[in-house]
PyMOL Python script that loads the backbone (N, CA, C, O; Angstrom):
from pymol import cmd

cmd.read_pdbstr("""\
ATOM      1  N   VAL A   1       6.780 -11.594 -90.082  1.00  0.00           N
ATOM      2  CA  VAL A   1       7.431 -11.224 -91.318  1.00  0.00           C
ATOM      3  C   VAL A   1       6.521 -11.625 -92.474  1.00  0.00           C
ATOM      4  O   VAL A   1       6.050 -12.760 -92.546  1.00  0.00           O
ATOM      5  N   ARG A   2       6.284 -10.686 -93.366  1.00  0.00           N
ATOM      6  CA  ARG A   2       5.407 -10.937 -94.506  1.00  0.00           C
ATOM      7  C   ARG A   2       6.236 -11.067 -95.785  1.00  0.00           C
ATOM      8  O   ARG A   2       7.094 -10.228 -96.058  1.00  0.00           O
ATOM      9  N   LEU A   3       5.986 -12.099 -96.555  1.00  0.00           N
ATOM     10  CA  LEU A   3       6.681 -12.310 -97.813  1.00  0.00           C
ATOM     11  C   LEU A   3       6.259 -11.227 -98.795  1.00  0.00           C
ATOM     12  O   LEU A   3       5.066 -11.004 -99.001  1.00  0.00           O
ATOM     13  N   THR A   4       7.220 -10.562 -99.395  1.00  0.00           N
ATOM     14  CA  THR A   4       6.912  -9.491-100.342  1.00  0.00           C
ATOM     15  C   THR A   4       7.239  -9.862-101.774  1.00  0.00           C
ATOM     16  O   THR A   4       6.930  -9.100-102.690  1.00  0.00           O
ATOM     17  N   GLY A   5       7.854 -11.011-101.990  1.00  0.00           N
ATOM     18  CA  GLY A   5       8.174 -11.442-103.347  1.00  0.00           C
ATOM     19  C   GLY A   5       9.067 -12.657-103.324  1.00  0.00           C
ATOM     20  O   GLY A   5       9.579 -13.047-102.275  1.00  0.00           O
ATOM     21  N   SER A   6       9.250 -13.247-104.471  1.00  0.00           N
ATOM     22  CA  SER A   6      10.148 -14.393-104.581  1.00  0.00           C
ATOM     23  C   SER A   6      10.647 -14.508-106.012  1.00  0.00           C
ATOM     24  O   SER A   6      10.068 -13.947-106.942  1.00  0.00           O
ATOM     25  N   THR A   7      11.726 -15.242-106.161  1.00  0.00           N
ATOM     26  CA  THR A   7      12.312 -15.472-107.471  1.00  0.00           C
ATOM     27  C   THR A   7      12.746 -16.927-107.544  1.00  0.00           C
ATOM     28  O   THR A   7      13.314 -17.456-106.589  1.00  0.00           O
ATOM     29  N   VAL A   8      12.484 -17.566-108.657  1.00  0.00           N
ATOM     30  CA  VAL A   8      12.936 -18.936-108.891  1.00  0.00           C
ATOM     31  C   VAL A   8      13.929 -18.896-110.038  1.00  0.00           C
ATOM     32  O   VAL A   8      13.645 -18.349-111.104  1.00  0.00           O
ATOM     33  N   VAL A   9      15.087 -19.475-109.810  1.00  0.00           N
ATOM     34  CA  VAL A   9      16.106 -19.580-110.842  1.00  0.00           C
ATOM     35  C   VAL A   9      16.449 -21.050-110.991  1.00  0.00           C
ATOM     36  O   VAL A   9      16.836 -21.695-110.016  1.00  0.00           O
ATOM     37  N   ARG A  10      16.317 -21.579-112.170  1.00  0.00           N
ATOM     38  CA  ARG A  10      16.647 -22.983-112.418  1.00  0.00           C
ATOM     39  C   ARG A  10      17.938 -23.041-113.226  1.00  0.00           C
ATOM     40  O   ARG A  10      18.068 -22.407-114.273  1.00  0.00           O
ATOM     41  N   LEU A  11      18.888 -23.817-112.714  1.00  0.00           N
ATOM     42  CA  LEU A  11      20.193 -23.914-113.336  1.00  0.00           C
ATOM     43  C   LEU A  11      20.480 -25.350-113.731  1.00  0.00           C
ATOM     44  O   LEU A  11      20.059 -26.275-113.036  1.00  0.00           O
ATOM     45  N   PRO A  12      21.184 -25.556-114.830  1.00  0.00           N
ATOM     46  CA  PRO A  12      21.488 -26.929-115.258  1.00  0.00           C
ATOM     47  C   PRO A  12      22.521 -27.613-114.366  1.00  0.00           C
ATOM     48  O   PRO A  12      22.558 -28.842-114.303  1.00  0.00           O
ATOM     49  N   ALA A  13      23.354 -26.843-113.679  1.00  0.00           N
ATOM     50  CA  ALA A  13      24.365 -27.395-112.778  1.00  0.00           C
ATOM     51  C   ALA A  13      24.483 -26.461-111.586  1.00  0.00           C
ATOM     52  O   ALA A  13      24.419 -25.241-111.735  1.00  0.00           O
ATOM     53  N   VAL A  14      24.657 -27.041-110.394  1.00  0.00           N
ATOM     54  CA  VAL A  14      24.687 -26.202-109.203  1.00  0.00           C
ATOM     55  C   VAL A  14      25.959 -26.330-108.381  1.00  0.00           C
ATOM     56  O   VAL A  14      26.079 -25.674-107.346  1.00  0.00           O
ATOM     57  N   TYR A  15      26.892 -27.134-108.796  1.00  0.00           N
ATOM     58  CA  TYR A  15      28.140 -27.216-108.050  1.00  0.00           C
ATOM     59  C   TYR A  15      29.036 -26.056-108.456  1.00  0.00           C
ATOM     60  O   TYR A  15      29.153 -25.748-109.643  1.00  0.00           O
ATOM     61  N   PRO A  16      29.661 -25.418-107.494  1.00  0.00           N
ATOM     62  CA  PRO A  16      30.506 -24.263-107.822  1.00  0.00           C
ATOM     63  C   PRO A  16      31.771 -24.684-108.558  1.00  0.00           C
ATOM     64  O   PRO A  16      32.274 -25.793-108.380  1.00  0.00           O
ATOM     65  N   VAL A  17      32.261 -23.793-109.370  1.00  0.00           N
ATOM     66  CA  VAL A  17      33.535 -23.993-110.051  1.00  0.00           C
ATOM     67  C   VAL A  17      34.527 -23.047-109.388  1.00  0.00           C
ATOM     68  O   VAL A  17      34.355 -21.829-109.421  1.00  0.00           O
ATOM     69  N   PHE A  18      35.552 -23.611-108.794  1.00  0.00           N
ATOM     70  CA  PHE A  18      36.557 -22.802-108.128  1.00  0.00           C
ATOM     71  C   PHE A  18      37.609 -22.357-109.128  1.00  0.00           C
ATOM     72  O   PHE A  18      38.081 -23.149-109.943  1.00  0.00           O
ATOM     73  N   ASP A  19      37.967 -21.098-109.060  1.00  0.00           N
ATOM     74  CA  ASP A  19      39.118 -20.627-109.804  1.00  0.00           C
ATOM     75  C   ASP A  19      39.991 -19.839-108.828  1.00  0.00           C
ATOM     76  O   ASP A  19      39.661 -19.731-107.647  1.00  0.00           O
ATOM     77  N   LEU A  20      41.075 -19.303-109.306  1.00  0.00           N
ATOM     78  CA  LEU A  20      42.033 -18.669-108.400  1.00  0.00           C
ATOM     79  C   LEU A  20      41.488 -17.427-107.701  1.00  0.00           C
ATOM     80  O   LEU A  20      42.020 -17.042-106.659  1.00  0.00           O
ATOM     81  N   GLY A  21      40.451 -16.788-108.230  1.00  0.00           N
ATOM     82  CA  GLY A  21      39.943 -15.570-107.624  1.00  0.00           C
ATOM     83  C   GLY A  21      38.698 -15.727-106.779  1.00  0.00           C
ATOM     84  O   GLY A  21      38.098 -14.724-106.392  1.00  0.00           O
ATOM     85  N   TYR A  22      38.284 -16.955-106.478  1.00  0.00           N
ATOM     86  CA  TYR A  22      37.000 -17.132-105.790  1.00  0.00           C
ATOM     87  C   TYR A  22      36.986 -16.516-104.393  1.00  0.00           C
ATOM     88  O   TYR A  22      35.960 -15.974-103.982  1.00  0.00           O
ATOM     89  N   ARG A  23      38.074 -16.581-103.663  1.00  0.00           N
ATOM     90  CA  ARG A  23      38.092 -16.038-102.294  1.00  0.00           C
ATOM     91  C   ARG A  23      37.870 -14.524-102.286  1.00  0.00           C
ATOM     92  O   ARG A  23      37.193 -14.000-101.401  1.00  0.00           O
ATOM     93  N   GLN A  24      38.429 -13.833-103.253  1.00  0.00           N
ATOM     94  CA  GLN A  24      38.245 -12.386-103.329  1.00  0.00           C
ATOM     95  C   GLN A  24      36.787 -12.046-103.651  1.00  0.00           C
ATOM     96  O   GLN A  24      36.236 -11.104-103.081  1.00  0.00           O
ATOM     97  N   ARG A  25      36.168 -12.786-104.542  1.00  0.00           N
ATOM     98  CA  ARG A  25      34.758 -12.526-104.880  1.00  0.00           C
ATOM     99  C   ARG A  25      33.852 -12.844-103.703  1.00  0.00           C
ATOM    100  O   ARG A  25      32.876 -12.134-103.465  1.00  0.00           O
ATOM    101  N   LEU A  26      34.161 -13.895-102.967  1.00  0.00           N
ATOM    102  CA  LEU A  26      33.385 -14.227-101.780  1.00  0.00           C
ATOM    103  C   LEU A  26      33.544 -13.135-100.726  1.00  0.00           C
ATOM    104  O   LEU A  26      32.562 -12.720-100.110  1.00  0.00           O
ATOM    105  N   ALA A  27      34.754 -12.676-100.518  1.00  0.00           N
ATOM    106  CA  ALA A  27      35.009 -11.632 -99.523  1.00  0.00           C
ATOM    107  C   ALA A  27      34.290 -10.335 -99.872  1.00  0.00           C
ATOM    108  O   ALA A  27      33.941  -9.564 -98.978  1.00  0.00           O
ATOM    109  N   ALA A  28      34.066 -10.086-101.155  1.00  0.00           N
ATOM    110  CA  ALA A  28      33.401  -8.847-101.576  1.00  0.00           C
ATOM    111  C   ALA A  28      31.957  -8.776-101.086  1.00  0.00           C
ATOM    112  O   ALA A  28      31.398  -7.684-100.982  1.00  0.00           O
ATOM    113  N   THR A  29      31.344  -9.920-100.783  1.00  0.00           N
ATOM    114  CA  THR A  29      29.956  -9.923-100.298  1.00  0.00           C
ATOM    115  C   THR A  29      29.876  -9.729 -98.790  1.00  0.00           C
ATOM    116  O   THR A  29      28.801  -9.434 -98.268  1.00  0.00           O
ATOM    117  N   ALA A  30      30.981  -9.887 -98.084  1.00  0.00           N
ATOM    118  CA  ALA A  30      30.983  -9.760 -96.632  1.00  0.00           C
ATOM    119  C   ALA A  30      30.694  -8.315 -96.237  1.00  0.00           C
ATOM    120  O   ALA A  30      31.256  -7.378 -96.803  1.00  0.00           O
ATOM    121  N   GLY A  31      29.826  -8.158 -95.278  1.00  0.00           N
ATOM    122  CA  GLY A  31      29.542  -6.829 -94.760  1.00  0.00           C
ATOM    123  C   GLY A  31      28.522  -6.025 -95.546  1.00  0.00           C
ATOM    124  O   GLY A  31      28.255  -4.875 -95.199  1.00  0.00           O
ATOM    125  N   VAL A  32      27.941  -6.601 -96.601  1.00  0.00           N
ATOM    126  CA  VAL A  32      26.905  -5.893 -97.351  1.00  0.00           C
ATOM    127  C   VAL A  32      25.625  -5.966 -96.526  1.00  0.00           C
ATOM    128  O   VAL A  32      25.130  -7.062 -96.266  1.00  0.00           O
ATOM    129  N   PRO A  33      25.078  -4.831 -96.111  1.00  0.00           N
ATOM    130  CA  PRO A  33      23.881  -4.850 -95.255  1.00  0.00           C
ATOM    131  C   PRO A  33      22.707  -5.594 -95.900  1.00  0.00           C
ATOM    132  O   PRO A  33      22.369  -5.365 -97.062  1.00  0.00           O
ATOM    133  N   GLY A  34      22.105  -6.477 -95.128  1.00  0.00           N
ATOM    134  CA  GLY A  34      20.937  -7.210 -95.600  1.00  0.00           C
ATOM    135  C   GLY A  34      21.238  -8.386 -96.507  1.00  0.00           C
ATOM    136  O   GLY A  34      20.314  -9.003 -97.037  1.00  0.00           O
ATOM    137  N   VAL A  35      22.507  -8.713 -96.700  1.00  0.00           N
ATOM    138  CA  VAL A  35      22.877  -9.820 -97.581  1.00  0.00           C
ATOM    139  C   VAL A  35      23.563 -10.905 -96.761  1.00  0.00           C
ATOM    140  O   VAL A  35      24.535 -10.646 -96.052  1.00  0.00           O
ATOM    141  N   VAL A  36      23.041 -12.123 -96.871  1.00  0.00           N
ATOM    142  CA  VAL A  36      23.651 -13.281 -96.226  1.00  0.00           C
ATOM    143  C   VAL A  36      23.909 -14.297 -97.324  1.00  0.00           C
ATOM    144  O   VAL A  36      22.984 -14.711 -98.023  1.00  0.00           O
ATOM    145  N   SER A  37      25.139 -14.689 -97.475  1.00  0.00           N
ATOM    146  CA  SER A  37      25.521 -15.621 -98.523  1.00  0.00           C
ATOM    147  C   SER A  37      25.687 -17.012 -97.923  1.00  0.00           C
ATOM    148  O   SER A  37      26.431 -17.195 -96.959  1.00  0.00           O
ATOM    149  N   PHE A  38      24.991 -17.992 -98.496  1.00  0.00           N
ATOM    150  CA  PHE A  38      25.123 -19.359 -98.005  1.00  0.00           C
ATOM    151  C   PHE A  38      24.780 -20.326 -99.118  1.00  0.00           C
ATOM    152  O   PHE A  38      24.388 -19.919-100.211  1.00  0.00           O
ATOM    153  N   GLY A  39      24.928 -21.609 -98.834  1.00  0.00           N
ATOM    154  CA  GLY A  39      24.652 -22.640 -99.837  1.00  0.00           C
ATOM    155  C   GLY A  39      25.876 -22.907-100.703  1.00  0.00           C
ATOM    156  O   GLY A  39      26.933 -22.304-100.515  1.00  0.00           O
ATOM    157  N   ARG A  40      25.716 -23.810-101.640  1.00  0.00           N
ATOM    158  CA  ARG A  40      26.825 -24.227-102.495  1.00  0.00           C
ATOM    159  C   ARG A  40      27.473 -23.057-103.218  1.00  0.00           C
ATOM    160  O   ARG A  40      28.694 -22.900-103.202  1.00  0.00           O
ATOM    161  N   LEU A  41      26.660 -22.256-103.838  1.00  0.00           N
ATOM    162  CA  LEU A  41      27.207 -21.157-104.625  1.00  0.00           C
ATOM    163  C   LEU A  41      27.572 -19.961-103.765  1.00  0.00           C
ATOM    164  O   LEU A  41      28.564 -19.284-104.034  1.00  0.00           O
ATOM    165  N   GLY A  42      26.789 -19.695-102.739  1.00  0.00           N
ATOM    166  CA  GLY A  42      27.046 -18.532-101.905  1.00  0.00           C
ATOM    167  C   GLY A  42      28.290 -18.639-101.050  1.00  0.00           C
ATOM    168  O   GLY A  42      28.915 -17.627-100.734  1.00  0.00           O
ATOM    169  N   LEU A  43      28.656 -19.850-100.674  1.00  0.00           N
ATOM    170  CA  LEU A  43      29.863 -20.055 -99.867  1.00  0.00           C
ATOM    171  C   LEU A  43      30.969 -20.729-100.667  1.00  0.00           C
ATOM    172  O   LEU A  43      32.020 -21.060-100.117  1.00  0.00           O
ATOM    173  N   PHE A  44      30.740 -20.933-101.966  1.00  0.00           N
ATOM    174  CA  PHE A  44      31.695 -21.645-102.807  1.00  0.00           C
ATOM    175  C   PHE A  44      32.048 -22.976-102.147  1.00  0.00           C
ATOM    176  O   PHE A  44      33.219 -23.339-102.038  1.00  0.00           O
ATOM    177  N   ALA A  45      31.021 -23.692-101.711  1.00  0.00           N
ATOM    178  CA  ALA A  45      31.222 -24.934-100.966  1.00  0.00           C
ATOM    179  C   ALA A  45      30.781 -26.131-101.796  1.00  0.00           C
ATOM    180  O   ALA A  45      29.703 -26.130-102.390  1.00  0.00           O
ATOM    181  N   HIS A  46      31.612 -27.128-101.826  1.00  0.00           N
ATOM    182  CA  HIS A  46      31.274 -28.381-102.499  1.00  0.00           C
ATOM    183  C   HIS A  46      30.665 -29.287-101.432  1.00  0.00           C
ATOM    184  O   HIS A  46      31.365 -30.067-100.786  1.00  0.00           O
ATOM    185  N   ASP A  47      29.340 -29.168-101.261  1.00  0.00           N
ATOM    186  CA  ASP A  47      28.668 -29.982-100.251  1.00  0.00           C
ATOM    187  C   ASP A  47      27.336 -30.477-100.796  1.00  0.00           C
ATOM    188  O   ASP A  47      26.994 -30.218-101.950  1.00  0.00           O
ATOM    189  N   ASN A  48      26.591 -31.186 -99.968  1.00  0.00           N
ATOM    190  CA  ASN A  48      25.328 -31.786-100.385  1.00  0.00           C
ATOM    191  C   ASN A  48      24.151 -30.834-100.187  1.00  0.00           C
ATOM    192  O   ASN A  48      24.253 -29.821 -99.496  1.00  0.00           O
ATOM    193  N   SER A  49      23.039 -31.189-100.811  1.00  0.00           N
ATOM    194  CA  SER A  49      21.823 -30.367-100.699  1.00  0.00           C
ATOM    195  C   SER A  49      21.372 -30.226 -99.256  1.00  0.00           C
ATOM    196  O   SER A  49      20.924 -29.153 -98.850  1.00  0.00           O
ATOM    197  N   HIS A  50      21.484 -31.302 -98.469  1.00  0.00           N
ATOM    198  CA  HIS A  50      21.039 -31.193 -97.081  1.00  0.00           C
ATOM    199  C   HIS A  50      21.917 -30.224 -96.286  1.00  0.00           C
ATOM    200  O   HIS A  50      21.449 -29.618 -95.322  1.00  0.00           O
ATOM    201  N   HIS A  51      23.176 -30.074 -96.676  1.00  0.00           N
ATOM    202  CA  HIS A  51      24.030 -29.078 -96.032  1.00  0.00           C
ATOM    203  C   HIS A  51      23.531 -27.671 -96.366  1.00  0.00           C
ATOM    204  O   HIS A  51      23.430 -26.816 -95.486  1.00  0.00           O
ATOM    205  N   ALA A  52      23.224 -27.442 -97.635  1.00  0.00           N
ATOM    206  CA  ALA A  52      22.734 -26.122 -98.059  1.00  0.00           C
ATOM    207  C   ALA A  52      21.421 -25.783 -97.357  1.00  0.00           C
ATOM    208  O   ALA A  52      21.198 -24.636 -96.969  1.00  0.00           O
ATOM    209  N   MET A  53      20.558 -26.774 -97.198  1.00  0.00           N
ATOM    210  CA  MET A  53      19.291 -26.537 -96.496  1.00  0.00           C
ATOM    211  C   MET A  53      19.548 -26.187 -95.029  1.00  0.00           C
ATOM    212  O   MET A  53      18.913 -25.282 -94.488  1.00  0.00           O
ATOM    213  N   LEU A  54      20.467 -26.893 -94.391  1.00  0.00           N
ATOM    214  CA  LEU A  54      20.826 -26.595 -93.005  1.00  0.00           C
ATOM    215  C   LEU A  54      21.359 -25.167 -92.892  1.00  0.00           C
ATOM    216  O   LEU A  54      21.038 -24.453 -91.942  1.00  0.00           O
ATOM    217  N   GLU A  55      22.167 -24.759 -93.855  1.00  0.00           N
ATOM    218  CA  GLU A  55      22.702 -23.396 -93.846  1.00  0.00           C
ATOM    219  C   GLU A  55      21.572 -22.369 -93.917  1.00  0.00           C
ATOM    220  O   GLU A  55      21.637 -21.326 -93.267  1.00  0.00           O
ATOM    221  N   GLY A  56      20.551 -22.660 -94.698  1.00  0.00           N
ATOM    222  CA  GLY A  56      19.393 -21.769 -94.771  1.00  0.00           C
ATOM    223  C   GLY A  56      18.676 -21.674 -93.439  1.00  0.00           C
ATOM    224  O   GLY A  56      18.315 -20.582 -93.000  1.00  0.00           O
ATOM    225  N   TYR A  57      18.468 -22.809 -92.797  1.00  0.00           N
ATOM    226  CA  TYR A  57      17.830 -22.811 -91.476  1.00  0.00           C
ATOM    227  C   TYR A  57      18.668 -22.030 -90.466  1.00  0.00           C
ATOM    228  O   TYR A  57      18.135 -21.275 -89.654  1.00  0.00           O
ATOM    229  N   GLU A  58      19.974 -22.220 -90.527  1.00  0.00           N
ATOM    230  CA  GLU A  58      20.872 -21.505 -89.610  1.00  0.00           C
ATOM    231  C   GLU A  58      20.784 -19.997 -89.854  1.00  0.00           C
ATOM    232  O   GLU A  58      20.780 -19.213 -88.905  1.00  0.00           O
ATOM    233  N   ALA A  59      20.714 -19.593 -91.119  1.00  0.00           N
ATOM    234  CA  ALA A  59      20.607 -18.164 -91.437  1.00  0.00           C
ATOM    235  C   ALA A  59      19.320 -17.584 -90.859  1.00  0.00           C
ATOM    236  O   ALA A  59      19.326 -16.491 -90.293  1.00  0.00           O
ATOM    237  N   VAL A  60      18.232 -18.306 -91.000  1.00  0.00           N
ATOM    238  CA  VAL A  60      16.946 -17.848 -90.451  1.00  0.00           C
ATOM    239  C   VAL A  60      17.039 -17.729 -88.935  1.00  0.00           C
ATOM    240  O   VAL A  60      16.522 -16.776 -88.351  1.00  0.00           O
ATOM    241  N   ASP A  61      17.691 -18.683 -88.302  1.00  0.00           N
ATOM    242  CA  ASP A  61      17.830 -18.648 -86.841  1.00  0.00           C
ATOM    243  C   ASP A  61      18.638 -17.438 -86.362  1.00  0.00           C
ATOM    244  O   ASP A  61      18.542 -17.054 -85.196  1.00  0.00           O
ATOM    245  N   CYS A  62      19.419 -16.846 -87.239  1.00  0.00           N
ATOM    246  CA  CYS A  62      20.226 -15.674 -86.871  1.00  0.00           C
ATOM    247  C   CYS A  62      19.434 -14.366 -86.961  1.00  0.00           C
ATOM    248  O   CYS A  62      19.928 -13.314 -86.556  1.00  0.00           O
ATOM    249  N   VAL A  63      18.223 -14.427 -87.484  1.00  0.00           N
ATOM    250  CA  VAL A  63      17.382 -13.225 -87.565  1.00  0.00           C
ATOM    251  C   VAL A  63      16.659 -13.071 -86.232  1.00  0.00           C
ATOM    252  O   VAL A  63      15.907 -13.947 -85.806  1.00  0.00           O
ATOM    253  N   ARG A  64      16.902 -11.950 -85.596  1.00  0.00           N
ATOM    254  CA  ARG A  64      16.288 -11.679 -84.293  1.00  0.00           C
ATOM    255  C   ARG A  64      14.859 -11.172 -84.462  1.00  0.00           C
ATOM    256  O   ARG A  64      14.443 -10.825 -85.567  1.00  0.00           O
ATOM    257  N   ALA A  65      14.123 -11.134 -83.374  1.00  0.00           N
ATOM    258  CA  ALA A  65      12.726 -10.683 -83.397  1.00  0.00           C
ATOM    259  C   ALA A  65      12.595  -9.263 -83.954  1.00  0.00           C
ATOM    260  O   ALA A  65      11.586  -8.931 -84.577  1.00  0.00           O
ATOM    261  N   ASP A  66      13.607  -8.429 -83.732  1.00  0.00           N
ATOM    262  CA  ASP A  66      13.544  -7.046 -84.236  1.00  0.00           C
ATOM    263  C   ASP A  66      14.057  -6.931 -85.674  1.00  0.00           C
ATOM    264  O   ASP A  66      14.239  -5.827 -86.187  1.00  0.00           O
ATOM    265  N   ARG A  67      14.292  -8.092 -86.329  1.00  0.00           N
ATOM    266  CA  ARG A  67      14.752  -8.218 -87.717  1.00  0.00           C
ATOM    267  C   ARG A  67      16.224  -7.874 -87.906  1.00  0.00           C
ATOM    268  O   ARG A  67      16.703  -7.824 -89.039  1.00  0.00           O
ATOM    269  N   SER A  68      16.940  -7.639 -86.827  1.00  0.00           N
ATOM    270  CA  SER A  68      18.383  -7.465 -86.952  1.00  0.00           C
ATOM    271  C   SER A  68      19.014  -8.847 -87.109  1.00  0.00           C
ATOM    272  O   SER A  68      18.376  -9.865 -86.840  1.00  0.00           O
ATOM    273  N   PHE A  69      20.257  -8.870 -87.541  1.00  0.00           N
ATOM    274  CA  PHE A  69      20.931 -10.130 -87.814  1.00  0.00           C
ATOM    275  C   PHE A  69      22.033 -10.341 -86.790  1.00  0.00           C
ATOM    276  O   PHE A  69      22.817  -9.433 -86.513  1.00  0.00           O
ATOM    277  N   ASP A  70      22.088 -11.538 -86.232  1.00  0.00           N
ATOM    278  CA  ASP A  70      23.080 -11.890 -85.226  1.00  0.00           C
ATOM    279  C   ASP A  70      24.360 -12.347 -85.922  1.00  0.00           C
ATOM    280  O   ASP A  70      24.526 -13.527 -86.229  1.00  0.00           O
ATOM    281  N   ASP A  71      25.254 -11.401 -86.163  1.00  0.00           N
ATOM    282  CA  ASP A  71      26.496 -11.705 -86.877  1.00  0.00           C
ATOM    283  C   ASP A  71      27.385 -12.685 -86.126  1.00  0.00           C
ATOM    284  O   ASP A  71      28.094 -13.485 -86.737  1.00  0.00           O
ATOM    285  N   GLN A  72      27.346 -12.621 -84.811  1.00  0.00           N
ATOM    286  CA  GLN A  72      28.168 -13.531 -84.005  1.00  0.00           C
ATOM    287  C   GLN A  72      27.680 -14.976 -84.156  1.00  0.00           C
ATOM    288  O   GLN A  72      28.487 -15.894 -84.305  1.00  0.00           O
ATOM    289  N   ALA A  73      26.368 -15.174 -84.117  1.00  0.00           N
ATOM    290  CA  ALA A  73      25.810 -16.517 -84.303  1.00  0.00           C
ATOM    291  C   ALA A  73      26.093 -17.023 -85.714  1.00  0.00           C
ATOM    292  O   ALA A  73      26.353 -18.210 -85.913  1.00  0.00           O
ATOM    293  N   TRP A  74      26.042 -16.113 -86.702  1.00  0.00           N
ATOM    294  CA  TRP A  74      26.320 -16.507 -88.089  1.00  0.00           C
ATOM    295  C   TRP A  74      27.785 -16.905 -88.251  1.00  0.00           C
ATOM    296  O   TRP A  74      28.092 -17.864 -88.960  1.00  0.00           O
ATOM    297  N   ALA A  75      28.685 -16.180 -87.603  1.00  0.00           N
ATOM    298  CA  ALA A  75      30.102 -16.532 -87.667  1.00  0.00           C
ATOM    299  C   ALA A  75      30.337 -17.921 -87.082  1.00  0.00           C
ATOM    300  O   ALA A  75      31.134 -18.693 -87.615  1.00  0.00           O
ATOM    301  N   ALA A  76      29.647 -18.242 -85.991  1.00  0.00           N
ATOM    302  CA  ALA A  76      29.764 -19.577 -85.393  1.00  0.00           C
ATOM    303  C   ALA A  76      29.213 -20.637 -86.345  1.00  0.00           C
ATOM    304  O   ALA A  76      29.780 -21.722 -86.469  1.00  0.00           O
ATOM    305  N   ALA A  77      28.109 -20.318 -87.014  1.00  0.00           N
ATOM    306  CA  ALA A  77      27.531 -21.258 -87.980  1.00  0.00           C
ATOM    307  C   ALA A  77      28.486 -21.472 -89.147  1.00  0.00           C
ATOM    308  O   ALA A  77      28.663 -22.602 -89.600  1.00  0.00           O
ATOM    309  N   LEU A  78      29.105 -20.399 -89.639  1.00  0.00           N
ATOM    310  CA  LEU A  78      30.061 -20.534 -90.744  1.00  0.00           C
ATOM    311  C   LEU A  78      31.219 -21.440 -90.347  1.00  0.00           C
ATOM    312  O   LEU A  78      31.705 -22.224 -91.163  1.00  0.00           O
ATOM    313  N   ALA A  79      31.659 -21.337 -89.110  1.00  0.00           N
ATOM    314  CA  ALA A  79      32.743 -22.206 -88.629  1.00  0.00           C
ATOM    315  C   ALA A  79      32.295 -23.672 -88.660  1.00  0.00           C
ATOM    316  O   ALA A  79      33.078 -24.557 -89.004  1.00  0.00           O
ATOM    317  N   ARG A  80      31.036 -23.920 -88.300  1.00  0.00           N
ATOM    318  CA  ARG A  80      30.521 -25.300 -88.356  1.00  0.00           C
ATOM    319  C   ARG A  80      30.406 -25.775 -89.800  1.00  0.00           C
ATOM    320  O   ARG A  80      30.683 -26.939 -90.091  1.00  0.00           O
ATOM    321  N   PHE A  81      30.002 -24.894 -90.701  1.00  0.00           N
ATOM    322  CA  PHE A  81      29.841 -25.285 -92.104  1.00  0.00           C
ATOM    323  C   PHE A  81      31.175 -25.717 -92.721  1.00  0.00           C
ATOM    324  O   PHE A  81      31.198 -26.522 -93.652  1.00  0.00           O
ATOM    325  N   ALA A  82      32.275 -25.186 -92.207  1.00  0.00           N
ATOM    326  CA  ALA A  82      33.588 -25.531 -92.741  1.00  0.00           C
ATOM    327  C   ALA A  82      33.856 -27.027 -92.632  1.00  0.00           C
ATOM    328  O   ALA A  82      34.695 -27.562 -93.357  1.00  0.00           O
ATOM    329  N   GLY A  83      33.151 -27.701 -91.732  1.00  0.00           N
ATOM    330  CA  GLY A  83      33.314 -29.142 -91.574  1.00  0.00           C
ATOM    331  C   GLY A  83      32.444 -29.971 -92.501  1.00  0.00           C
ATOM    332  O   GLY A  83      32.538 -31.198 -92.495  1.00  0.00           O
ATOM    333  N   HIS A  84      31.603 -29.333 -93.295  1.00  0.00           N
ATOM    334  CA  HIS A  84      30.751 -30.087 -94.238  1.00  0.00           C
ATOM    335  C   HIS A  84      31.607 -30.759 -95.299  1.00  0.00           C
ATOM    336  O   HIS A  84      32.537 -30.159 -95.838  1.00  0.00           O
ATOM    337  N   ARG A  85      31.288 -31.980 -95.582  1.00  0.00           N
ATOM    338  CA  ARG A  85      31.977 -32.741 -96.625  1.00  0.00           C
ATOM    339  C   ARG A  85      30.922 -33.438 -97.477  1.00  0.00           C
ATOM    340  O   ARG A  85      29.862 -33.817 -96.979  1.00  0.00           O
ATOM    341  N   VAL A  86      31.217 -33.603 -98.745  1.00  0.00           N
ATOM    342  CA  VAL A  86      30.296 -34.303 -99.646  1.00  0.00           C
ATOM    343  C   VAL A  86      30.105 -35.715 -99.154  1.00  0.00           C
ATOM    344  O   VAL A  86      31.069 -36.411 -98.835  1.00  0.00           O
ATOM    345  N   GLU A  87      28.852 -36.139 -99.094  1.00  0.00           N
ATOM    346  CA  GLU A  87      28.511 -37.507 -98.677  1.00  0.00           C
ATOM    347  C   GLU A  87      27.891 -38.221 -99.859  1.00  0.00           C
ATOM    348  O   GLU A  87      26.980 -37.697-100.501  1.00  0.00           O
ATOM    349  N   ASP A  88      28.378 -39.408-100.146  1.00  0.00           N
ATOM    350  CA  ASP A  88      27.824 -40.200-101.254  1.00  0.00           C
ATOM    351  C   ASP A  88      26.732 -41.106-100.779  1.00  0.00           C
ATOM    352  O   ASP A  88      26.153 -41.845-101.576  1.00  0.00           O
TER     353      ASP A  88
END
""", "prot")
cmd.dss("prot")
cmd.show_as("cartoon", "prot")
cmd.util.cbc("prot")
cmd.orient("prot")
């Protein structure tokens, strides 16, 4: 796989703000071809940086050699992420 570009976005705060409509907005990203949502903002998860990094590694592990995405493995990973809790 060859890198074709990158983007850096720097934000003053990275913890998600939950409101009453967050689940609907999160659900709207499900099933979009080529899009995998993860991390604090992508999953609307209040967790630590090491959790977000693990989620990135898990997402990469779901990419098969033919560049297809293993949705079943990702669903299992999402179930594991549900157990993430903020650690002080």
